[in-house]
N, CA and C atoms of all chains as a GROMACS GRO file, in nm:
protein
  654
    1GLY      N    1   9.551  10.238   9.871
    1GLY     CA    2   9.450  10.235   9.975
    1GLY      C    3   9.456  10.105  10.052
    2GLN      N    4   9.369  10.094  10.149
    2GLN     CA    5   9.366   9.974  10.232
    2GLN      C    6   9.225   9.918  10.229
    3ASN      N    7   9.213   9.793  10.190
    3ASN     CA    8   9.084   9.725  10.190
    3ASN      C    9   9.097   9.594  10.265
    4ILE      N   10   9.007   9.574  10.357
    4ILE     CA   11   8.999   9.447  10.428
    4ILE      C   12   8.853   9.406  10.423
    5ASP      N   13   8.826   9.296  10.354
    5ASP     CA   14   8.687   9.256  10.328
    5ASP      C   15   8.656   9.122  10.392
    6GLN      N   16   8.541   9.115  10.454
    6GLN     CA   17   8.492   8.992  10.513
    6GLN      C   18   8.339   8.995  10.508
    7PRO      N   19   8.274   8.876  10.510
    7PRO     CA   20   8.128   8.877  10.503
    7PRO      C   21   8.067   8.948  10.623
    8THR      N   22   7.952   9.007  10.602
    8THR     CA   23   7.888   9.084  10.709
    8THR      C   24   7.827   8.994  10.815
    9GLU      N   25   7.762   8.888  10.770
    9GLU     CA   26   7.694   8.800  10.866
    9GLU      C   27   7.705   8.655  10.822
   10MET      N   28   7.708   8.567  10.922
   10MET     CA   29   7.704   8.422  10.896
   10MET      C   30   7.622   8.356  11.006
   11THR      N   31   7.560   8.246  10.970
   11THR     CA   32   7.484   8.168  11.068
   11THR      C   33   7.528   8.023  11.060
   12ALA      N   34   7.541   7.958  11.174
   12ALA     CA   35   7.582   7.818  11.176
   12ALA      C   36   7.512   7.750  11.294
   13THR      N   37   7.521   7.618  11.293
   13THR     CA   38   7.453   7.537  11.395
   13THR      C   39   7.551   7.491  11.502
   14GLU      N   40   7.504   7.485  11.622
   14GLU     CA   41   7.585   7.435  11.734
   14GLU      C   42   7.646   7.299  11.699
   15GLY      N   43   7.776   7.285  11.726
   15GLY     CA   44   7.846   7.159  11.697
   15GLY      C   45   7.908   7.153  11.559
   16ALA      N   46   7.869   7.245  11.472
   16ALA     CA   47   7.919   7.244  11.334
   16ALA      C   48   8.055   7.314  11.323
   17ILE      N   49   8.102   7.325  11.198
   17ILE     CA   50   8.226   7.396  11.166
   17ILE      C   51   8.191   7.516  11.078
   18VAL      N   52   8.253   7.629  11.102
   18VAL     CA   53   8.230   7.745  11.017
   18VAL      C   54   8.362   7.809  10.978
   19GLN      N   55   8.370   7.857  10.856
   19GLN     CA   56   8.491   7.923  10.806
   19GLN      C   57   8.457   8.067  10.769
   20ILE      N   58   8.529   8.161  10.827
   20ILE     CA   59   8.508   8.303  10.799
   20ILE      C   60   8.627   8.351  10.716
   21ASN      N   61   8.598   8.398  10.595
   21ASN     CA   62   8.704   8.440  10.503
   21ASN      C   63   8.734   8.589  10.516
   22CYS      N   64   8.855   8.622  10.481
   22CYS     CA   65   8.899   8.762  10.482
   22CYS      C   66   8.997   8.783  10.366
   23THR      N   67   8.974   8.885  10.286
   23THR     CA   68   9.071   8.922  10.183
   23THR      C   69   9.118   9.064  10.214
   24TYR      N   70   9.244   9.089  10.178
   24TYR     CA   71   9.299   9.220  10.213
   24TYR      C   72   9.391   9.272  10.104
   25GLN      N   73   9.396   9.404  10.096
   25GLN     CA   74   9.492   9.474  10.010
   25GLN      C   75   9.543   9.590  10.094
   26THR      N   76   9.667   9.580  10.137
   26THR     CA   77   9.723   9.685  10.222
   26THR      C   78   9.860   9.726  10.169
   27SER      N   79   9.902   9.845  10.203
   27SER     CA   80  10.031   9.896  10.154
   27SER      C   81  10.148   9.824  10.221
   28GLY      N   82  10.130   9.779  10.343
   28GLY     CA   83  10.233   9.705  10.414
   28GLY      C   84  10.172   9.585  10.484
   29PHE      N   85  10.258   9.495  10.530
   29PHE     CA   86  10.206   9.376  10.597
   29PHE      C   87  10.306   9.330  10.702
   30ASN      N   88  10.260   9.331  10.827
   30ASN     CA   89  10.342   9.280  10.938
   30ASN      C   90  10.268   9.171  11.014
   31GLY      N   91  10.160   9.119  10.955
   31GLY     CA   92  10.087   9.012  11.021
   31GLY      C   93   9.938   9.029  11.007
   32LEU      N   94   9.868   8.917  11.016
   32LEU     CA   95   9.722   8.919  11.008
   32LEU      C   96   9.667   8.863  11.139
   33PHE      N   97   9.569   8.932  11.194
   33PHE     CA   98   9.514   8.898  11.325
   33PHE      C   99   9.364   8.873  11.313
   34TRP      N  100   9.316   8.788  11.401
   34TRP     CA  101   9.171   8.770  11.418
   34TRP      C  102   9.137   8.803  11.563
   35TYR      N  103   9.029   8.881  11.576
   35TYR     CA  104   8.978   8.918  11.707
   35TYR      C  105   8.833   8.876  11.718
   36GLN      N  106   8.792   8.846  11.841
   36GLN     CA  107   8.652   8.817  11.870
   36GLN      C  108   8.596   8.933  11.952
   37GLN      N  109   8.476   8.977  11.917
   37GLN     CA  110   8.413   9.084  11.994
   37GLN      C  111   8.267   9.049  12.023
   38HIS      N  112   8.237   9.027  12.151
   38HIS     CA  113   8.098   9.009  12.192
   38HIS      C  114   8.034   9.146  12.203
   39ALA      N  115   7.903   9.149  12.187
   39ALA     CA  116   7.828   9.275  12.189
   39ALA      C  117   7.857   9.352  12.317
   40GLY      N  118   7.893   9.478  12.303
   40GLY     CA  119   7.916   9.564  12.418
   40GLY      C  120   8.047   9.542  12.490
   41GLU      N  121   8.134   9.460  12.430
   41GLU     CA  122   8.262   9.432  12.495
   41GLU      C  123   8.379   9.470  12.404
   42ALA      N  124   8.499   9.462  12.459
   42ALA     CA  125   8.620   9.493  12.383
   42ALA      C  126   8.658   9.377  12.292
   43PRO      N  127   8.724   9.404  12.180
   43PRO     CA  128   8.779   9.295  12.099
   43PRO      C  129   8.885   9.220  12.178
   44THR      N  130   8.887   9.089  12.164
   44THR     CA  131   8.990   9.009  12.230
   44THR      C  132   9.066   8.927  12.125
   45PHE      N  133   9.194   8.915  12.145
   45PHE     CA  134   9.283   8.850  12.050
   45PHE      C  135   9.252   8.701  12.039
   46LEU      N  136   9.244   8.651  11.913
   46LEU     CA  137   9.223   8.509  11.889
   46LEU      C  138   9.346   8.443  11.828
   47SER      N  139   9.398   8.503  11.718
   47SER     CA  140   9.506   8.436  11.647
   47SER      C  141   9.588   8.534  11.567
   48TYR      N  142   9.706   8.488  11.527
   48TYR     CA  143   9.803   8.572  11.456
   48TYR      C  144   9.876   8.487  11.353
   49ASN      N  145   9.881   8.533  11.229
   49ASN     CA  146   9.958   8.467  11.123
   49ASN      C  147  10.050   8.571  11.061
   50VAL      N  148  10.177   8.536  11.046
   50VAL     CA  149  10.268   8.623  10.971
   50VAL      C  150  10.331   8.546  10.855
   51LEU      N  151  10.336   8.412  10.868
   51LEU     CA  152  10.384   8.327  10.759
   51LEU      C  153  10.267   8.251  10.699
   52ASP      N  154  10.281   8.207  10.574
   52ASP     CA  155  10.176   8.130  10.510
   52ASP      C  156  10.153   7.999  10.585
   53GLY      N  157  10.028   7.958  10.585
   53GLY     CA  158   9.996   7.829  10.646
   53GLY      C  159   9.891   7.840  10.753
   54LEU      N  160   9.875   7.729  10.822
   54LEU     CA  161   9.768   7.715  10.920
   54LEU      C  162   9.824   7.719  11.061
   55GLU      N  163   9.759   7.800  11.145
   55GLU     CA  164   9.791   7.805  11.288
   55GLU      C  165   9.672   7.751  11.363
   56GLU      N  166   9.696   7.648  11.446
   56GLU     CA  167   9.585   7.587  11.519
   56GLU      C  168   9.594   7.618  11.667
   57LYS      N  169   9.478   7.650  11.723
   57LYS     CA  170   9.472   7.686  11.865
   57LYS      C  171   9.342   7.634  11.921
   58GLY      N  172   9.343   7.510  11.965
   58GLY     CA  173   9.220   7.453  12.020
   58GLY      C  174   9.114   7.440  11.912
   59ARG      N  175   8.996   7.493  11.940
   59ARG     CA  176   8.885   7.484  11.844
   59ARG      C  177   8.900   7.584  11.729
   60PHE      N  178   8.992   7.678  11.745
   60PHE     CA  179   9.009   7.783  11.644
   60PHE      C  180   9.137   7.760  11.564
   61SER      N  181   9.129   7.780  11.433
   61SER     CA  182   9.247   7.775  11.346
   61SER      C  183   9.240   7.894  11.253
   62SER      N  184   9.357   7.943  11.212
   62SER     CA  185   9.360   8.052  11.116
   62SER      C  186   9.463   8.020  11.009
   63PHE      N  187   9.427   8.057  10.887
   63PHE     CA  188   9.509   8.027  10.769
   63PHE      C  189   9.546   8.157  10.701
   64LEU      N  190   9.667   8.159  10.643
   64LEU     CA  191   9.712   8.278  10.570
   64LEU      C  192   9.779   8.240  10.439
   65SER      N  193   9.743   8.314  10.332
   65SER     CA  194   9.817   8.309  10.206
   65SER      C  195   9.851   8.452  10.171
   66ARG      N  196   9.978   8.488  10.188
   66ARG     CA  197  10.018   8.626  10.163
   66ARG      C  198  10.012   8.660  10.014
   67SER      N  199  10.046   8.563   9.928
   67SER     CA  200  10.045   8.590   9.784
   67SER      C  201   9.904   8.619   9.734
   68LYS      N  202   9.805   8.559   9.799
   68LYS     CA  203   9.666   8.580   9.757
   68LYS      C  204   9.596   8.688   9.839
   69GLY      N  205   9.662   8.739   9.941
   69GLY     CA  206   9.597   8.838  10.027
   69GLY      C  207   9.472   8.781  10.091
   70TYR      N  208   9.484   8.661  10.147
   70TYR     CA  209   9.367   8.586  10.192
   70TYR      C  210   9.396   8.518  10.324
   71SER      N  211   9.295   8.520  10.409
   71SER     CA  212   9.301   8.449  10.536
   71SER      C  213   9.163   8.392  10.567
   72TYR      N  214   9.161   8.289  10.647
   72TYR     CA  215   9.032   8.245  10.702
   72TYR      C  216   9.049   8.204  10.847
   73LEU      N  217   8.940   8.215  10.919
   73LEU     CA  218   8.931   8.169  11.058
   73LEU      C  219   8.834   8.052  11.058
   74LEU      N  220   8.880   7.940  11.113
   74LEU     CA  221   8.798   7.819  11.118
   74LEU      C  222   8.760   7.792  11.262
   75LEU      N  223   8.631   7.780  11.286
   75LEU     CA  224   8.582   7.750  11.420
   75LEU      C  225   8.517   7.612  11.418
   76LYS      N  226   8.567   7.522  11.502
   76LYS     CA  227   8.514   7.386  11.507
   76LYS      C  228   8.428   7.367  11.631
   77GLU      N  229   8.343   7.264  11.626
   77GLU     CA  230   8.260   7.228  11.742
   77GLU      C  231   8.194   7.352  11.802
   78LEU      N  232   8.122   7.422  11.717
   78LEU     CA  233   8.065   7.550  11.756
   78LEU      C  234   7.980   7.539  11.882
   79GLN      N  235   7.995   7.642  11.966
   79GLN     CA  236   7.916   7.652  12.088
   79GLN      C  237   7.835   7.781  12.082
   80MET      N  238   7.729   7.786  12.160
   80MET     CA  239   7.643   7.904  12.159
   80MET      C  240   7.724   8.029  12.194
   81LYS      N  241   7.821   8.014  12.284
   81LYS     CA  242   7.899   8.130  12.328
   81LYS      C  243   7.990   8.185  12.218
   82ASP      N  244   8.001   8.112  12.106
   82ASP     CA  245   8.082   8.162  11.994
   82ASP      C  246   8.007   8.267  11.914
   83SER      N  247   7.880   8.288  11.943
   83SER     CA  248   7.805   8.395  11.876
   83SER      C  249   7.869   8.528  11.913
   84ALA      N  250   7.923   8.596  11.812
   84ALA     CA  251   7.998   8.720  11.834
   84ALA      C  252   8.035   8.775  11.697
   85SER      N  253   8.100   8.891  11.698
   85SER     CA  254   8.160   8.943  11.575
   85SER      C  255   8.306   8.900  11.570
   86TYR      N  256   8.351   8.865  11.450
   86TYR     CA  257   8.490   8.823  11.430
   86TYR      C  258   8.556   8.924  11.336
   87LEU      N  259   8.662   8.984  11.385
   87LEU     CA  260   8.726   9.094  11.314
   87LEU      C  261   8.859   9.047  11.256
   88CYS      N  262   8.873   9.065  11.126
   88CYS     CA  263   9.000   9.040  11.059
   88CYS      C  264   9.078   9.171  11.062
   89ALA      N  265   9.207   9.165  11.093
   89ALA     CA  266   9.286   9.288  11.103
   89ALA      C  267   9.425   9.265  11.046
   90VAL      N  268   9.476   9.364  10.976
   90VAL     CA  269   9.610   9.357  10.920
   90VAL      C  270   9.697   9.460  10.990
   91LEU      N  271   9.814   9.416  11.034
   91LEU     CA  272   9.910   9.507  11.096
   91LEU      C  273   9.999   9.564  10.987
   92ASP      N  274   9.982   9.693  10.962
   92ASP     CA  275  10.067   9.766  10.869
   92ASP      C  276  10.157   9.853  10.957
   93ASN      N  277  10.146   9.982  10.953
   93ASN     CA  278  10.211  10.067  11.054
   93ASN      C  279  10.131  10.062  11.184
   94ASP      N  280  10.003  10.037  11.171
   94ASP     CA  281   9.918  10.012  11.286
   94ASP      C  282   9.813   9.909  11.245
   95MET      N  283   9.724   9.874  11.338
   95MET     CA  284   9.629   9.766  11.312
   95MET      C  285   9.507   9.823  11.238
   96ARG      N  286   9.480   9.766  11.119
   96ARG     CA  287   9.363   9.809  11.040
   96ARG      C  288   9.262   9.695  11.041
   97PHE      N  289   9.137   9.729  11.071
   97PHE     CA  290   9.035   9.628  11.088
   97PHE      C  291   8.937   9.622  10.971
   98GLY      N  292   8.890   9.501  10.942
   98GLY     CA  293   8.774   9.486  10.856
   98GLY      C  294   8.650   9.522  10.935
   99ALA      N  295   8.536   9.522  10.868
   99ALA     CA  296   8.412   9.564  10.932
   99ALA      C  297   8.356   9.457  11.026
  100GLY      N  298   8.414   9.337  11.023
  100GLY     CA  299   8.368   9.233  11.113
  100GLY      C  300   8.261   9.144  11.052
  101THR      N  301   8.260   9.017  11.095
  101THR     CA  302   8.157   8.922  11.055
  101THR      C  303   8.078   8.884  11.179
  102ARG      N  304   7.949   8.911  11.175
  102ARG     CA  305   7.864   8.876  11.290
  102ARG      C  306   7.820   8.731  11.274
  103LEU      N  307   7.868   8.645  11.363
  103LEU     CA  308   7.834   8.502  11.359
  103LEU      C  309   7.724   8.473  11.461
  104THR      N  310   7.619   8.407  11.413
  104THR     CA  311   7.511   8.362  11.502
  104THR      C  312   7.512   8.211  11.504
  105VAL      N  313   7.526   8.154  11.622
  105VAL     CA  314   7.522   8.009  11.638
  105VAL      C  315   7.385   7.971  11.690
  106LYS      N  316   7.318   7.882  11.615
  106LYS     CA  317   7.182   7.841  11.652
  106LYS      C  318   7.182   7.698  11.706
  107PRO      N  319   7.088   7.668  11.796
  107PRO     CA  320   7.084   7.533  11.855
  107PRO      C  321   7.052   7.428  11.749
  108ASP      N  322   9.544   9.384  13.859
  108ASP     CA  323   9.530   9.310  13.733
  108ASP      C  324   9.605   9.384  13.623
  109THR      N  325   9.675   9.306  13.537
  109THR     CA  326   9.741   9.368  13.424
  109THR      C  327   9.638   9.389  13.315
  110ALA      N  328   9.632   9.511  13.262
  110ALA     CA  329   9.524   9.538  13.168
  110ALA      C  330   9.540   9.676  13.107
  111VAL      N  331   9.450   9.702  13.012
  111VAL     CA  332   9.430   9.837  12.962
  111VAL      C  333   9.298   9.884  13.022
  112SER      N  334   9.303   9.990  13.098
  112SER     CA  335   9.181  10.037  13.163
  112SER      C  336   9.149  10.178  13.116
  113GLN      N  337   9.023  10.202  13.087
  113GLN     CA  338   8.982  10.333  13.042
  113GLN      C  339   8.858  10.377  13.120
  114THR      N  340   8.850  10.506  13.143
  114THR     CA  341   8.736  10.564  13.216
  114THR      C  342   8.696  10.696  13.151
  115PRO      N  343   8.567  10.728  13.155
  115PRO     CA  344   8.458  10.648  13.212
  115PRO      C  345   8.411  10.540  13.114
  116LYS      N  346   8.328  10.450  13.160
  116LYS     CA  347   8.271  10.348  13.071
  116LYS      C  348   8.157  10.407  12.988
  117TYR      N  349   8.082  10.496  13.049
  117TYR     CA  350   7.972  10.564  12.979
  117TYR      C  351   7.987  10.714  12.999
  118LEU      N  352   7.958  10.789  12.894
  118LEU     CA  353   7.968  10.935  12.902
  118LEU      C  354   7.856  10.994  12.818
  119VAL      N  355   7.766  11.066  12.884
  119VAL     CA  356   7.657  11.136  12.814
  119VAL      C  357   7.678  11.284  12.835
  120THR      N  358   7.679  11.361  12.728
  120THR     CA  359   7.709  11.502  12.738
  120THR      C  360   7.637  11.579  12.628
  121GLN      N  361   7.630  11.710  12.646
  121GLN     CA  362   7.560  11.793  12.549
  121GLN      C  363   7.652  11.841  12.439
  122MET      N  364   7.593  11.870  12.326
  122MET     CA  365   7.668  11.928  12.214
  122MET      C  366   7.742  12.052  12.260
  123GLY      N  367   7.862  12.069  12.209
  123GLY     CA  368   7.939  12.188  12.238
  123GLY      C  369   8.030  12.176  12.359
  124ASN      N  370   8.007  12.072  12.442
  124ASN     CA  371   8.092  12.054  12.560
  124ASN      C  372   8.229  11.999  12.522
  125ASP      N  373   8.323  12.011  12.617
  125ASP     CA  374   8.456  11.952  12.604
  125ASP      C  375   8.466  11.838  12.706
  126LYS      N  376   8.517  11.724  12.662
  126LYS     CA  377   8.528  11.610  12.753
  126LYS      C  378   8.659  11.535  12.729
  127SER      N  379   8.699  11.459  12.831
  127SER     CA  380   8.819  11.375  12.820
  127SER      C  381   8.789  11.232  12.858
  128ILE      N  382   8.857  11.141  12.792
  128ILE     CA  383   8.852  10.999  12.826
  128ILE      C  384   8.994  10.958  12.863
  129LYS      N  385   9.006  10.886  12.976
  129LYS     CA  386   9.140  10.849  13.022
  129LYS      C  387   9.171  10.704  12.990
  130CYS      N  388   9.298  10.676  12.965
  130CYS     CA  389   9.342  10.539  12.938
  130CYS      C  390   9.476  10.514  13.004
  131GLU      N  391   9.486  10.399  13.068
  131GLU     CA  392   9.611  10.360  13.134
  131GLU      C  393   9.639  10.213  13.103
  132GLN      N  394   9.766  10.181  13.079
  132GLN     CA  395   9.803  10.040  13.062
  132GLN      C  396   9.922  10.009  13.152
  133ASN      N  397   9.917   9.892  13.215
  133ASN     CA  398  10.027   9.849  13.303
  133ASN      C  399  10.093   9.722  13.249
  134LEU      N  400  10.091   9.709  13.116
  134LEU     CA  401  10.148   9.592  13.049
  134LEU      C  402  10.293   9.615  13.007
  135GLY      N  403  10.344   9.736  13.029
  135GLY     CA  404  10.479   9.766  12.983
  135GLY      C  405  10.487   9.784  12.832
  136HIS      N  406  10.373   9.805  12.768
  136HIS     CA  407  10.373   9.824  12.623
  136HIS      C  408  10.430   9.961  12.587
  137ASP      N  409  10.481   9.970  12.462
  137ASP     CA  410  10.547  10.094  12.423
  137ASP      C  411  10.464  10.182  12.331
  138THR      N  412  10.352  10.130  12.286
  138THR     CA  413  10.269  10.208  12.194
  138THR      C  414  10.124  10.200  12.239
  139MET      N  415  10.054  10.313  12.231
  139MET     CA  416   9.912  10.318  12.268
  139MET      C  417   9.832  10.379  12.154
  140TYR      N  418   9.704  10.346  12.152
  140TYR     CA  419   9.619  10.382  12.039
  140TYR      C  420   9.481  10.426  12.089
  141TRP      N  421   9.414  10.502  12.004
  141TRP     CA  422   9.271  10.526  12.020
  141TRP      C  423   9.201  10.485  11.892
  142TYR      N  424   9.092  10.408  11.913
  142TYR     CA  425   9.006  10.365  11.802
  142TYR      C  426   8.864  10.416  11.827
  143LYS      N  427   8.792  10.439  11.717
  143LYS     CA  428   8.651  10.476  11.725
  143LYS      C  429   8.570  10.365  11.658
  144GLN      N  430   8.468  10.317  11.729
  144GLN     CA  431   8.380  10.215  11.670
  144GLN      C  432   8.241  10.277  11.657
  145ASP      N  433   8.198  10.293  11.532
  145ASP     CA  434   8.071  10.361  11.509
  145ASP      C  435   7.954  10.263  11.519
  146SER      N  436   7.836  10.312  11.482
  146SER     CA  437   7.714  10.232  11.498
  146SER      C  438   7.715  10.108  11.409
  147LYS      N  439   7.794  10.110  11.303
  147LYS     CA  440   7.806   9.994  11.214
  147LYS      C  441   7.916   9.900  11.260
  148LYS      N  442   7.972   9.926  11.378
  148LYS     CA  443   8.070   9.839  11.442
  148LYS      C  444   8.206   9.839  11.373
  149PHE      N  445   8.232   9.940  11.289
  149PHE     CA  446   8.359   9.947  11.219
  149PHE      C  447   8.462  10.015  11.309
  150LEU      N  448   8.572   9.944  11.339
  150LEU     CA  449   8.678   9.999  11.421
  150LEU      C  450   8.775  10.079  11.335
  151LYS      N  451   8.791  10.207  11.365
  151LYS     CA  452   8.880  10.291  11.286
  151LYS      C  453   8.988  10.351  11.375
  152ILE      N  454   9.113  10.343  11.328
  152ILE     CA  455   9.224  10.400  11.404
  152ILE      C  456   9.212  10.553  11.404
  153MET      N  457   9.233  10.612  11.520
  153MET     CA  458   9.235  10.757  11.530
  153MET      C  459   9.378  10.807  11.550
  154PHE      N  460   9.445  10.750  11.649
  154PHE     CA  461   9.582  10.792  11.682
  154PHE      C  462   9.664  10.672  11.722
  155SER      N  463   9.796  10.682  11.697
  155SER     CA  464   9.888  10.591  11.762
  155SER      C  465  10.002  10.676  11.817
  156TYR      N  466  10.056  10.635  11.932
  156TYR     CA  467  10.157  10.717  12.001
  156TYR      C  468  10.254  10.626  12.073
  157ASN      N  469  10.385  10.644  12.047
  157ASN     CA  470  10.484  10.557  12.113
  157ASN      C  471  10.589  10.636  12.188
  158ASN      N  472  10.550  10.751  12.238
  158ASN     CA  473  10.640  10.833  12.319
  158ASN      C  474  10.743  10.907  12.235
  159LYS      N  475  10.755  10.869  12.111
  159LYS     CA  476  10.844  10.940  12.022
  159LYS      C  477  10.769  11.004  11.907
  160GLU      N  478  10.664  10.939  11.869
  160GLU     CA  479  10.595  10.982  11.749
  160GLU      C  480  10.444  10.969  11.764
  161LEU      N  481  10.375  11.075  11.727
  161LEU     CA  482  10.230  11.072  11.725
  161LEU      C  483  10.187  11.065  11.580
  162ILE      N  484  10.109  10.962  11.549
  162ILE     CA  485  10.057  10.948  11.414
  162ILE      C  486   9.906  10.970  11.419
  163ILE      N  487   9.862  11.063  11.341
  163ILE     CA  488   9.721  11.100  11.342
  163ILE      C  489   9.657  11.055  11.212
  164ASN      N  490   9.544  10.987  11.222
  164ASN     CA  491   9.466  10.958  11.104
  164ASN      C  492   9.412  11.089  11.050
  165GLU      N  493   9.437  11.114  10.923
  165GLU     CA  494   9.405  11.244  10.865
  165GLU      C  495   9.256  11.273  10.862
  166THR      N  496   9.174  11.170  10.880
  166THR     CA  497   9.030  11.196  10.877
  166THR      C  498   8.977  11.240  11.014
  167VAL      N  499   9.061  11.238  11.116
  167VAL     CA  500   9.015  11.276  11.250
  167VAL      C  501   9.012  11.428  11.262
  168PRO      N  502   8.898  11.485  11.301
  168PRO     CA  503   8.890  11.632  11.317
  168PRO      C  504   8.988  11.681  11.424
  169ASN      N  505   9.036  11.803  11.409
  169ASN     CA  506   9.134  11.854  11.506
  169ASN      C  507   9.070  11.891  11.639
  170ARG      N  508   8.940  11.869  11.653
  170ARG     CA  509   8.875  11.881  11.784
  170ARG      C  510   8.918  11.768  11.878
  171PHE      N  511   8.973  11.662  11.818
  171PHE     CA  512   9.021  11.548  11.896
  171PHE      C  513   9.171  11.563  11.916
  172SER      N  514   9.216  11.550  12.041
  172SER     CA  515   9.360  11.561  12.065
  172SER      C  516   9.402  11.459  12.172
  173PRO      N  517   9.505  11.380  12.144
  173PRO     CA  518   9.556  11.286  12.243
  173PRO      C  519   9.656  11.358  12.333
  174LYS      N  520   9.658  11.317  12.459
  174LYS     CA  521   9.754  11.375  12.554
  174LYS      C  522   9.817  11.261  12.633
  175SER      N  523   9.950  11.257  12.634
  175SER     CA  524  10.020  11.146  12.698
  175SER      C  525  10.116  11.199  12.804
  176PRO      N  526  10.078  11.194  12.932
  176PRO     CA  527  10.168  11.241  13.037
  176PRO      C  528  10.289  11.150  13.056
  177ASP      N  529  10.274  11.021  13.022
  177ASP     CA  530  10.385  10.926  13.032
  177ASP      C  531  10.353  10.804  12.946
  178LYS      N  532  10.445  10.707  12.942
  178LYS     CA  533  10.430  10.592  12.852
  178LYS      C  534  10.307  10.508  12.883
  179ALA      N  535  10.260  10.513  13.006
  179ALA     CA  536  10.151  10.426  13.047
  179ALA      C  537  10.013  10.489  13.028
  180HIS      N  538  10.008  10.614  12.986
  180HIS     CA  539   9.880  10.684  12.975
  180HIS      C  540   9.867  10.752  12.839
  181LEU      N  541   9.748  10.741  12.783
  181LEU     CA  542   9.715  10.818  12.663
  181LEU      C  543   9.568  10.858  12.674
  182ASN      N  544   9.547  10.985  12.707
  182ASN     CA  545   9.411  11.035  12.723
  182ASN      C  546   9.363  11.098  12.593
  183LEU      N  547   9.231  11.101  12.578
  183LEU     CA  548   9.171  11.158  12.458
  183LEU      C  549   9.085  11.276  12.498
  184HIS      N  550   9.119  11.392  12.446
  184HIS     CA  551   9.041  11.512  12.476
  184HIS      C  552   8.963  11.552  12.352
  185ILE      N  553   8.835  11.585  12.374
  185ILE     CA  554   8.749  11.622  12.262
  185ILE      C  555   8.687  11.758  12.290
  186ASN      N  556   8.708  11.852  12.200
  186ASN     CA  557   8.650  11.986  12.212
  186ASN      C  558   8.522  11.996  12.129
  187SER      N  559   8.432  12.083  12.176
  187SER     CA  560   8.312  12.119  12.098
  187SER      C  561   8.242  11.996  12.042
  188LEU      N  562   8.200  11.909  12.130
  188LEU     CA  563   8.141  11.782  12.088
  188LEU      C  564   8.022  11.800  11.995
  189GLU      N  565   8.013  11.710  11.898
  189GLU     CA  566   7.906  11.711  11.799
  189GLU      C  567   7.829  11.578  11.808
  190LEU      N  568   7.705  11.581  11.753
  190LEU     CA  569   7.621  11.461  11.758
  190LEU      C  570   7.693  11.341  11.693
  191GLY      N  571   7.766  11.368  11.585
  191GLY     CA  572   7.834  11.261  11.512
  191GLY      C  573   7.951  11.200  11.586
  192ASP      N  574   7.986  11.258  11.698
  192ASP     CA  575   8.096  11.201  11.777
  192ASP      C  576   8.047  11.084  11.862
  193SER      N  577   7.917  11.065  11.868
  193SER     CA  578   7.861  10.954  11.946
  193SER      C  579   7.911  10.822  11.889
  194ALA      N  580   7.976  10.743  11.973
  194ALA     CA  581   8.036  10.616  11.931
  194ALA      C  582   8.095  10.550  12.054
  195VAL      N  583   8.154  10.432  12.034
  195VAL     CA  584   8.233  10.370  12.140
  195VAL      C  585   8.380  10.393  12.108
  196TYR      N  586   8.454  10.444  12.203
  196TYR     CA  587   8.596  10.473  12.185
  196TYR      C  588   8.677  10.371  12.263
  197PHE      N  589   8.769  10.305  12.192
  197PHE     CA  590   8.853  10.203  12.254
  197PHE      C  591   8.997  10.250  12.258
  198CYS      N  592   9.057  10.234  12.373
  198CYS     CA  593   9.201  10.251  12.388
  198CYS      C  594   9.266  10.114  12.370
  199ALA      N  595   9.387  10.110  12.318
  199ALA     CA  596   9.458   9.984  12.302
  199ALA      C  597   9.607  10.009  12.320
  200SER      N  598   9.681   9.901  12.344
  200SER     CA  599   9.827   9.914  12.355
  200SER      C  600   9.892   9.792  12.293
  201SER      N  601  10.020   9.807  12.259
  201SER     CA  602  10.095   9.696  12.203
  201SER      C  603  10.244   9.714  12.232
  202LEU      N  604  10.317   9.604  12.218
  202LEU     CA  605  10.462   9.607  12.232
  202LEU      C  606  10.521   9.564  12.099
  203GLY      N  607  10.582   9.657  12.028
  203GLY     CA  608  10.636   9.625  11.897
  203GLY      C  609  10.527   9.577  11.804
  204SER      N  610  10.561   9.476  11.722
  204SER     CA  611  10.465   9.423  11.624
  204SER      C  612  10.390   9.304  11.682
  205THR      N  613  10.317   9.330  11.788
  205THR     CA  614  10.239   9.223  11.851
  205THR      C  615  10.092   9.258  11.845
  206GLY      N  616  10.008   9.163  11.886
  206GLY     CA  617   9.865   9.189  11.892
  206GLY      C  618   9.835   9.300  11.991
  207TYR      N  619   9.726   9.366  11.967
  207TYR     CA  620   9.686   9.476  12.053
  207TYR      C  621   9.600   9.424  12.167
  208THR      N  622   9.613   9.488  12.281
  208THR     CA  623   9.524   9.463  12.395
  208THR      C  624   9.433   9.585  12.408
  209PHE      N  625   9.303   9.559  12.411
  209PHE     CA  626   9.205   9.668  12.412
  209PHE      C  627   9.150   9.692  12.552
  210GLY      N  628   9.119   9.818  12.578
  210GLY     CA  629   9.041   9.852  12.696
  210GLY      C  630   8.896   9.814  12.673
  211SER      N  631   8.815   9.833  12.776
  211SER     CA  632   8.676   9.788  12.771
  211SER      C  633   8.584   9.885  12.697
  212GLY      N  634   8.638   9.999  12.657
  212GLY     CA  635   8.558  10.091  12.576
  212GLY      C  636   8.487  10.198  12.657
  213THR      N  637   8.466  10.312  12.593
  213THR     CA  638   8.386  10.422  12.651
  213THR      C  639   8.276  10.454  12.553
  214ARG      N  640   8.152  10.437  12.598
  214ARG     CA  641   8.038  10.468  12.510
  214ARG      C  642   8.002  10.614  12.529
  215LEU      N  643   8.030  10.694  12.428
  215LEU     CA  644   8.004  10.839  12.432
  215LEU      C  645   7.873  10.867  12.359
  216THR      N  646   7.782  10.936  12.427
  216THR     CA  647   7.656  10.977  12.367
  216THR      C  648   7.647  11.129  12.377
  217VAL      N  649   7.636  11.193  12.263
  217VAL     CA  650   7.623  11.339  12.259
  217VAL      C  651   7.478  11.373  12.229
  218VAL      N  652   7.419  11.454  12.315
  218VAL     CA  653   7.275  11.485  12.300
  218VAL      C  654   7.254  11.634  12.272
   0.00000   0.00000   0.00000
C-alpha cells in the first residue's frame, strides 16, 4: 500500500521557523515533492528532493532521508502569507499526496 | 500565458446529469492527470494519460471517463452525476519525472 503521513494542523508565529514533517511508505520512489496550496487555489510547486540531504530555496528548505522514509519542509522568517496547506507528495508511477498540513501563521 | 487551464471554474448541476470538464496545457508536457480533492482537502489521483497509456485508479467509478483529443488536452466526462461527486477537480500535467503543474480547479456541486 501507499501511506504518506503528515500532521493535520500547525500554528506558528510571524517571524518564527516551522518544520513540517512527512513520513512515507510507497511501493516506488522517484522523488519527494512539497506543494503549497492556499484556500480555493491550485497547489503550487515548492521543492523537490530525490537524493538524501537538504535542498535550500530562499526561506524554504526541504530535507529527505530515503532510508527512513522521511522528509521535512522548513519555513524560515514566517510571513502571514505563508498561511496555507502544505502537501507532501511522493512520485511513484504518478504523484501521490498526503492529506496536507494546514499552517496558520499568527501575528 | 504558459499554463494548465481548465474550464469551467464552477459547475453546479443536478443529480443524474452528464457533464464535462475541459483541460488544456501549452507547456509541451507529455503526461496529463485528473485529481479529485474532496471536502477534507485530500488530493486523490483519478487518471494519468501520456498519449500511449491510460492508467485508471481502480477506485474511480466507470461513470468517469477521460477523453484526450490530442497531447495538449485531457477532458473529464462524468455520467449520471451523484451527490458524492461534489468536489474540486484538478487537472495537472508533467514532463517525465518532474513536478506537476496544476490547473486552477473546477468546483463541482451536484444538487
